[in-house]
MOPAC internal coordinates of N, CA, C and O (Angstrom, degrees):
PM7 1SCF
backbone

  N    0.0000 0     0.00 0     0.00 0    0    0    0
  C    1.4745 1     0.00 0     0.00 0    1    0    0
  C    1.5425 1   105.35 1     0.00 0    2    1    0
  O    1.2310 1   121.33 1   -42.29 1    3    2    1
  N    1.3009 1   115.07 1   137.71 1    3    2    1
  C    1.4234 1   120.08 1   177.56 1    5    3    2
  C    1.5545 1   110.85 1   -76.83 1    6    5    3
  O    1.2310 1   120.38 1   -38.74 1    7    6    5
  N    1.3275 1   116.88 1   141.26 1    7    6    5
  C    1.4958 1   120.19 1  -175.79 1    9    7    6
  C    1.5368 1   110.00 1   -56.69 1   10    9    7
  O    1.2310 1   119.34 1   140.70 1   11   10    9
  N    1.3330 1   118.87 1   -39.30 1   11   10    9
  C    1.4807 1   121.82 1  -176.70 1   13   11   10
  C    1.5398 1   111.23 1   -64.08 1   14   13   11
  O    1.2310 1   121.36 1   145.44 1   15   14   13
  N    1.3525 1   115.01 1   -34.56 1   15   14   13
  C    1.4720 1   118.76 1   178.94 1   17   15   14
  C    1.5124 1   110.28 1   -69.50 1   18   17   15
  O    1.2310 1   119.68 1   137.51 1   19   18   17
  N    1.3191 1   118.21 1   -42.49 1   19   18   17
  C    1.4679 1   121.46 1   177.29 1   21   19   18
  C    1.5376 1   111.27 1   -61.43 1   22   21   19
  O    1.2310 1   120.93 1   137.19 1   23   22   21
  N    1.3511 1   115.82 1   -42.81 1   23   22   21
  C    1.4730 1   119.79 1   179.67 1   25   23   22
  C    1.5078 1   109.71 1   -63.98 1   26   25   23
  O    1.2310 1   119.40 1   139.63 1   27   26   25
  N    1.3133 1   118.75 1   -40.37 1   27   26   25
  C    1.5020 1   122.21 1   178.13 1   29   27   26
  C    1.5180 1   110.29 1   -62.37 1   30   29   27
  O    1.2310 1   120.98 1   137.37 1   31   30   29
  N    1.3427 1   115.73 1   -42.63 1   31   30   29
  C    1.4673 1   117.71 1  -178.98 1   33   31   30
  C    1.5292 1   111.22 1   -63.81 1   34   33   31
  O    1.2310 1   121.51 1   135.09 1   35   34   33
  N    1.3544 1   114.72 1   -44.91 1   35   34   33
  C    1.4706 1   119.94 1  -177.29 1   37   35   34
  C    1.5696 1   107.12 1   -65.05 1   38   37   35
  O    1.2310 1   119.46 1   139.42 1   39   38   37
  N    1.2859 1   118.63 1   -40.58 1   39   38   37
  C    1.4849 1   122.47 1  -179.43 1   41   39   38
  C    1.5334 1   107.94 1   -63.46 1   42   41   39
  O    1.2310 1   120.38 1   134.68 1   43   42   41
  N    1.3315 1   116.88 1   -45.32 1   43   42   41
  C    1.4705 1   120.45 1  -178.50 1   45   43   42
  C    1.5406 1   113.10 1   -68.54 1   46   45   43
  O    1.2310 1   120.43 1   152.52 1   47   46   45
  N    1.3228 1   116.78 1   -27.48 1   47   46   45
  C    1.4407 1   122.72 1  -179.21 1   49   47   46
  C    1.5124 1   110.59 1  -104.69 1   50   49   47
  O    1.2310 1   120.44 1  -148.43 1   51   50   49
  N    1.2875 1   116.76 1    31.57 1   51   50   49
  C    1.4742 1   123.43 1  -175.76 1   53   51   50
  C    1.5317 1   115.50 1   -54.66 1   54   53   51
  O    1.2310 1   119.72 1   154.89 1   55   54   53
  N    1.3194 1   118.14 1   -25.11 1   55   54   53
  C    1.4443 1   119.37 1   179.12 1   57   55   54
  C    1.5486 1   110.98 1   -80.14 1   58   57   55
  O    1.2310 1   120.74 1   168.13 1   59   58   57
  N    1.3488 1   116.19 1   -11.87 1   59   58   57
  C    1.4428 1   121.52 1   178.30 1   61   59   58
  C    1.4681 1   115.19 1  -110.63 1   62   61   59
  O    1.2310 1   121.22 1   144.36 1   63   62   61
  N    1.3963 1   115.27 1   -35.64 1   63   62   61
  C    1.4681 1   121.81 1  -173.80 1   65   63   62
  C    1.5232 1   111.31 1  -126.09 1   66   65   63
  O    1.2310 1   120.56 1   -20.53 1   67   66   65
  N    1.2846 1   116.54 1   159.47 1   67   66   65
  C    1.4832 1   120.12 1   174.23 1   69   67   66
  C    1.5323 1   108.63 1  -152.43 1   70   69   67
  O    1.2310 1   121.24 1   -19.98 1   71   70   69
  N    1.3329 1   115.23 1   160.02 1   71   70   69
  C    1.4534 1   120.00 1   175.76 1   73   71   70
  C    1.5385 1   106.87 1   -96.60 1   74   73   71
  O    1.2310 1   120.73 1   -55.53 1   75   74   73
  N    1.3044 1   116.22 1   124.47 1   75   74   73
  C    1.4506 1   124.56 1  -177.91 1   77   75   74
  C    1.4977 1   112.03 1   -81.82 1   78   77   75
  O    1.2310 1   119.69 1   -77.91 1   79   78   77
  N    1.2945 1   118.21 1   102.09 1   79   78   77
  C    1.5060 1   121.40 1  -177.84 1   81   79   78
  C    1.5331 1   113.06 1   -59.08 1   82   81   79
  O    1.2310 1   120.97 1   150.96 1   83   82   81
  N    1.3201 1   115.76 1   -29.04 1   83   82   81
  C    1.4840 1   119.56 1  -177.88 1   85   83   82
  C    1.5067 1   111.75 1   -79.00 1   86   85   83
  O    1.2310 1   119.96 1   166.42 1   87   86   85
  N    1.3530 1   117.68 1   -13.58 1   87   86   85
  C    1.4534 1   122.38 1  -179.19 1   89   87   86
  C    1.5067 1   110.78 1  -119.37 1   90   89   87
  O    1.2310 1   120.37 1  -132.02 1   91   90   89
  N    1.3166 1   116.90 1    47.98 1   91   90   89
  C    1.4273 1   123.02 1   179.24 1   93   91   90
  C    1.5225 1   113.24 1    51.30 1   94   93   91
  O    1.2310 1   121.57 1  -139.48 1   95   94   93
  N    1.3442 1   114.59 1    40.52 1   95   94   93
  C    1.4687 1   122.47 1   177.75 1   97   95   94
  C    1.4984 1   114.12 1    63.67 1   98   97   95
  O    1.2310 1   121.04 1  -150.98 1   99   98   97
  N    1.3387 1   115.62 1    29.02 1   99   98   97
  C    1.4906 1   119.62 1   177.17 1  101   99   98
  C    1.4985 1   109.66 1   -63.14 1  102  101   99
  O    1.2310 1   120.21 1   -31.24 1  103  102  101
  N    1.3397 1   117.21 1   148.76 1  103  102  101
  C    1.4567 1   121.44 1  -179.81 1  105  103  102
  C    1.5116 1   108.37 1   -81.40 1  106  105  103
  O    1.2310 1   121.16 1   -49.32 1  107  106  105
  N    1.3068 1   115.38 1   130.68 1  107  106  105
  C    1.4938 1   122.56 1   179.45 1  109  107  106
  C    1.4945 1   110.09 1  -127.79 1  110  109  107
  O    1.2310 1   120.82 1   -24.08 1  111  110  109
  N    1.3728 1   116.04 1   155.92 1  111  110  109
  C    1.4633 1   120.78 1   170.92 1  113  111  110
  C    1.5090 1   110.52 1   -92.81 1  114  113  111
  O    1.2310 1   120.75 1   -30.99 1  115  114  113
  N    1.2593 1   116.18 1   149.01 1  115  114  113
  C    1.4703 1   121.50 1  -175.17 1  117  115  114
  C    1.5451 1   111.16 1   -75.54 1  118  117  115
  O    1.2310 1   120.84 1   154.93 1  119  118  117
  N    1.3490 1   116.00 1   -25.07 1  119  118  117
  C    1.4481 1   120.58 1  -179.12 1  121  119  118
  C    1.4930 1   110.97 1  -150.39 1  122  121  119
  O    1.2310 1   118.16 1   -38.69 1  123  122  121
  N    1.3116 1   121.11 1   141.31 1  123  122  121
  C    1.4468 1   122.92 1  -177.01 1  125  123  122
  C    1.5391 1   112.89 1   -58.38 1  126  125  123
  O    1.2310 1   119.18 1   153.39 1  127  126  125
  N    1.3265 1   119.17 1   -26.61 1  127  126  125
  C    1.4174 1   119.71 1   178.87 1  129  127  126
  C    1.5705 1   112.73 1   -64.48 1  130  129  127
  O    1.2310 1   120.30 1   154.63 1  131  130  129
  N    1.3232 1   117.03 1   -25.37 1  131  130  129
  C    1.4351 1   120.80 1   176.49 1  133  131  130
  C    1.5134 1   110.13 1   -70.45 1  134  133  131
  O    1.2310 1   120.29 1   135.33 1  135  134  133
  N    1.3330 1   117.05 1   -44.67 1  135  134  133
  C    1.4329 1   122.69 1   175.74 1  137  135  134
  C    1.5490 1   110.13 1   -58.65 1  138  137  135
  O    1.2310 1   121.52 1   130.90 1  139  138  137
  N    1.2977 1   114.69 1   -49.10 1  139  138  137
  C    1.4777 1   119.96 1   179.61 1  141  139  138
  C    1.5168 1   112.10 1   -56.11 1  142  141  139
  O    1.2310 1   121.05 1   136.20 1  143  142  141
  N    1.3297 1   115.59 1   -43.80 1  143  142  141
  C    1.4338 1   122.02 1  -179.01 1  145  143  142
  C    1.5854 1   111.49 1   -62.96 1  146  145  143
  O    1.2310 1   121.39 1   133.56 1  147  146  145
  N    1.3598 1   114.94 1   -46.44 1  147  146  145
  C    1.4343 1   120.64 1  -178.93 1  149  147  146
  C    1.5177 1   110.35 1   -62.66 1  150  149  147
  O    1.2310 1   121.24 1   133.71 1  151  150  149
  N    1.3843 1   115.24 1   -46.29 1  151  150  149
  C    1.4681 1   118.58 1  -177.81 1  153  151  150
  C    1.5192 1   111.39 1   -64.34 1  154  153  151
  O    1.2310 1   120.55 1   139.20 1  155  154  153
  N    1.3749 1   116.56 1   -40.80 1  155  154  153
  C    1.4767 1   118.23 1  -176.38 1  157  155  154
  C    1.5439 1   110.16 1   -77.69 1  158  157  155
  O    1.2310 1   119.99 1   137.29 1  159  158  157
  N    1.3331 1   117.62 1   -42.71 1  159  158  157
  C    1.4716 1   121.12 1  -176.81 1  161  159  158
  C    1.5452 1   111.06 1   -62.72 1  162  161  159
  O    1.2310 1   120.71 1   137.51 1  163  162  161
  N    1.2787 1   116.24 1   -42.49 1  163  162  161
  C    1.4494 1   120.83 1  -177.03 1  165  163  162
  C    1.5209 1   113.26 1   -99.06 1  166  165  163
  O    1.2310 1   121.25 1  -173.58 1  167  166  165
  N    1.3158 1   115.22 1     6.42 1  167  166  165
  C    1.4711 1   122.33 1   175.40 1  169  167  166
  C    1.5278 1   112.16 1    51.99 1  170  169  167
  O    1.2310 1   121.35 1  -131.40 1  171  170  169
  N    1.3456 1   115.03 1    48.60 1  171  170  169
  C    1.4636 1   121.70 1   178.00 1  173  171  170
  C    1.4860 1   111.03 1   -79.01 1  174  173  171
  O    1.2310 1   121.21 1   -52.18 1  175  174  173
  N    1.3422 1   115.29 1   127.82 1  175  174  173
  C    1.4898 1   119.32 1   176.76 1  177  175  174
  C    1.5290 1   103.62 1   -92.88 1  178  177  175
  O    1.2310 1   120.63 1   -71.79 1  179  178  177
  N    1.3009 1   116.41 1   108.21 1  179  178  177
  C    1.4686 1   121.65 1  -176.91 1  181  179  178
  C    1.5332 1   112.68 1   -62.47 1  182  181  179
  O    1.2310 1   119.14 1   146.97 1  183  182  181
  N    1.3035 1   119.25 1   -33.03 1  183  182  181
  C    1.4417 1   121.99 1   175.20 1  185  183  182
  C    1.5113 1   111.90 1   -61.27 1  186  185  183
  O    1.2310 1   120.65 1   131.12 1  187  186  185
  N    1.3566 1   116.36 1   -48.88 1  187  186  185
  C    1.4426 1   121.24 1   177.69 1  189  187  186
  C    1.5264 1   111.70 1   -63.64 1  190  189  187
  O    1.2310 1   120.39 1   136.21 1  191  190  189
  N    1.3207 1   116.87 1   -43.79 1  191  190  189
  C    1.4782 1   121.09 1  -178.71 1  193  191  190
  C    1.5286 1   109.48 1   -61.02 1  194  193  191
  O    1.2310 1   119.73 1   135.26 1  195  194  193
  N    1.3417 1   118.12 1   -44.74 1  195  194  193
  C    1.4458 1   120.69 1   179.06 1  197  195  194
  C    1.5802 1   111.57 1   -65.72 1  198  197  195
  O    1.2310 1   121.79 1   142.40 1  199  198  197
  N    1.3049 1   114.19 1   -37.60 1  199  198  197
  C    1.4629 1   118.24 1   175.64 1  201  199  198
  C    1.5273 1   111.64 1   -62.04 1  202  201  199
  O    1.2310 1   120.40 1   133.90 1  203  202  201
  N    1.3144 1   116.85 1   -46.10 1  203  202  201
  C    1.4918 1   120.44 1   179.37 1  205  203  202
  C    1.5115 1   109.61 1   -62.10 1  206  205  203
  O    1.2310 1   120.18 1   138.06 1  207  206  205
  N    1.3472 1   117.25 1   -41.94 1  207  206  205
  C    1.4859 1   118.76 1   178.11 1  209  207  206
  C    1.5151 1   111.84 1   -63.14 1  210  209  207
  O    1.2310 1   120.62 1   140.52 1  211  210  209
  N    1.3204 1   116.42 1   -39.48 1  211  210  209
  C    1.4862 1   120.71 1   176.29 1  213  211  210
  C    1.5180 1   112.87 1   -61.76 1  214  213  211
  O    1.2310 1   121.44 1   134.58 1  215  214  213
  N    1.3358 1   114.86 1   -45.42 1  215  214  213
  C    1.4693 1   118.42 1  -178.86 1  217  215  214
  C    1.5288 1   111.92 1   -67.17 1  218  217  215
  O    1.2310 1   120.67 1   141.29 1  219  218  217
  N    1.3739 1   116.33 1   -38.71 1  219  218  217
  C    1.4758 1   118.28 1   176.28 1  221  219  218
  C    1.4896 1   112.43 1   -64.42 1  222  221  219
  O    1.2310 1   121.14 1   143.68 1  223  222  221
  N    1.3435 1   115.42 1   -36.32 1  223  222  221
  C    1.5023 1   118.60 1   178.33 1  225  223  222
  C    1.5027 1   111.77 1   -65.83 1  226  225  223
  O    1.2310 1   120.96 1   137.96 1  227  226  225
  N    1.3654 1   115.76 1   -42.04 1  227  226  225
  C    1.4732 1   120.75 1  -179.95 1  229  227  226
  C    1.5342 1   109.94 1   -66.50 1  230  229  227
  O    1.2310 1   120.37 1   140.03 1  231  230  229
  N    1.3287 1   116.91 1   -39.97 1  231  230  229
  C    1.5055 1   119.77 1   177.52 1  233  231  230
  C    1.4887 1   110.93 1   -60.82 1  234  233  231
  O    1.2310 1   120.32 1   139.87 1  235  234  233
  N    1.3093 1   116.99 1   -40.13 1  235  234  233
  C    1.5100 1   120.48 1   179.04 1  237  235  234
  C    1.5080 1   109.97 1   -64.38 1  238  237  235
  O    1.2310 1   120.40 1   138.07 1  239  238  237
  N    1.3399 1   116.83 1   -41.93 1  239  238  237
  C    1.4770 1   119.31 1  -179.68 1  241  239  238
  C    1.5138 1   112.20 1   -65.89 1  242  241  239
  O    1.2310 1   120.91 1   141.39 1  243  242  241
  N    1.3614 1   115.86 1   -38.61 1  243  242  241
  C    1.4483 1   119.07 1  -179.48 1  245  243  242
  C    1.5170 1   110.92 1   -68.14 1  246  245  243
  O    1.2310 1   120.51 1   140.82 1  247  246  245
  N    1.3411 1   116.63 1   -39.18 1  247  246  245
  C    1.4821 1   120.56 1  -179.52 1  249  247  246
  C    1.5621 1   112.18 1   -72.03 1  250  249  247
  O    1.2310 1   120.89 1   149.04 1  251  250  249
  N    1.3087 1   115.91 1   -30.96 1  251  250  249
  C    1.4711 1   119.27 1  -176.79 1  253  251  250
  C    1.5020 1   109.28 1  -140.71 1  254  253  251
  O    1.2310 1   120.76 1  -107.47 1  255  254  253
  N    1.3605 1   116.16 1    72.53 1  255  254  253
  C    1.4488 1   119.99 1  -178.05 1  257  255  254
  C    1.5347 1   112.39 1   -61.09 1  258  257  255
  O    1.2310 1   120.99 1   -34.31 1  259  258  257
  N    1.2887 1   115.72 1   145.69 1  259  258  257
  C    1.4390 1   123.15 1   179.98 1  261  259  258
  C    1.5508 1   107.71 1   -93.76 1  262  261  259
  O    1.2310 1   122.58 1   -34.55 1  263  262  261
  N    1.3325 1   112.65 1   145.45 1  263  262  261
  C    1.4624 1   117.29 1   177.05 1  265  263  262
  C    1.5191 1   111.52 1   -67.37 1  266  265  263
  O    1.2310 1   120.77 1   147.31 1  267  266  265
  N    1.2815 1   116.13 1   -32.69 1  267  266  265
  C    1.4523 1   122.65 1  -176.51 1  269  267  266
  C    1.4986 1   109.97 1  -142.23 1  270  269  267
  O    1.2310 1   119.82 1   -60.69 1  271  270  269
  N    1.3399 1   117.94 1   119.31 1  271  270  269
  C    1.4697 1   119.53 1  -178.90 1  273  271  270
  C    1.4990 1   114.07 1   -71.19 1  274  273  271
  O    1.2310 1   120.15 1   172.75 1  275  274  273
  N    1.3063 1   117.32 1    -7.25 1  275  274  273
  C    1.4944 1   121.25 1   179.14 1  277  275  274
  C    1.5040 1   114.29 1   -91.75 1  278  277  275
  O    1.2310 1   120.99 1  -177.91 1  279  278  277
  N    1.3308 1   115.72 1     2.09 1  279  278  277
  C    1.4717 1   118.48 1  -179.94 1  281  279  278
  C    1.5388 1   109.73 1   -69.24 1  282  281  279
  O    1.2310 1   119.94 1   -41.49 1  283  282  281
  N    1.3197 1   117.71 1   138.51 1  283  282  281
  C    1.4752 1   119.69 1   171.48 1  285  283  282
  C    1.5556 1   109.07 1   -71.86 1  286  285  283
  O    1.2310 1   121.15 1   -24.30 1  287  286  285
  N    1.3187 1   115.40 1   155.70 1  287  286  285
  C    1.4602 1   121.31 1  -177.38 1  289  287  286
  C    1.5077 1   110.28 1   -53.51 1  290  289  287
  O    1.2310 1   119.79 1   141.11 1  291  290  289
  N    1.2994 1   118.00 1   -38.89 1  291  290  289
  C    1.4877 1   121.74 1  -177.42 1  293  291  290
  C    1.5493 1   112.48 1   -63.26 1  294  293  291
  O    1.2310 1   120.68 1   159.93 1  295  294  293
  N    1.3318 1   116.31 1   -20.07 1  295  294  293
  C    1.4549 1   118.85 1  -177.90 1  297  295  294
  C    1.5448 1   111.90 1   -92.31 1  298  297  295
  O    1.2310 1   119.75 1   177.13 1  299  298  297
  N    1.3494 1   118.07 1    -2.87 1  299  298  297
  C    1.4477 1   120.94 1   179.80 1  301  299  298
  C    1.5087 1   110.84 1   -95.50 1  302  301  299
  O    1.2310 1   120.37 1   -57.53 1  303  302  301
  N    1.3393 1   116.89 1   122.47 1  303  302  301
  C    1.4456 1   120.47 1  -177.78 1  305  303  302
  C    1.5396 1   109.47 1   -69.31 1  306  305  303
  O    1.2310 1   121.12 1   -30.73 1  307  306  305
  N    1.3065 1   115.46 1   149.27 1  307  306  305
  C    1.4875 1   124.77 1   175.53 1  309  307  306
  C    1.5197 1   113.46 1    61.28 1  310  309  307
  O    1.2310 1   119.68 1  -159.67 1  311  310  309
  N    1.3322 1   118.21 1    20.33 1  311  310  309
  C    1.4465 1   121.30 1   176.51 1  313  311  310
  C    1.5166 1   107.49 1   -90.39 1  314  313  311
  O    1.2310 1   119.24 1   -59.26 1  315  314  313
  N    1.3630 1   119.05 1   120.74 1  315  314  313
  C    1.4653 1   118.03 1  -179.13 1  317  315  314
  C    1.5262 1   110.29 1   -62.57 1  318  317  315
  O    1.2310 1   121.43 1   -27.56 1  319  318  317
  N    1.3270 1   114.88 1   152.44 1  319  318  317
  C    1.5105 1   120.86 1  -178.20 1  321  319  318
  C    1.5200 1   110.19 1   -67.69 1  322  321  319
  O    1.2310 1   120.10 1   180.00 1  323  322  321

């Protein structure tokens, strides 16, 4: 997914979602009932989703290893915002 598309969705769903400035603009739900609804309505298996996210993260690291794992995101070149 392109970052601009995710930003547009979050902006359009501002009553349900927001970008958390304290967590590097991570997308958050405004109330747990929203998360519960999305997980139940779309039958999301959180274990599988977390596993897929972990695998995608590891694949990214393998393809583009960092010189130092302690670097903040802002210090990594070509990292999308």
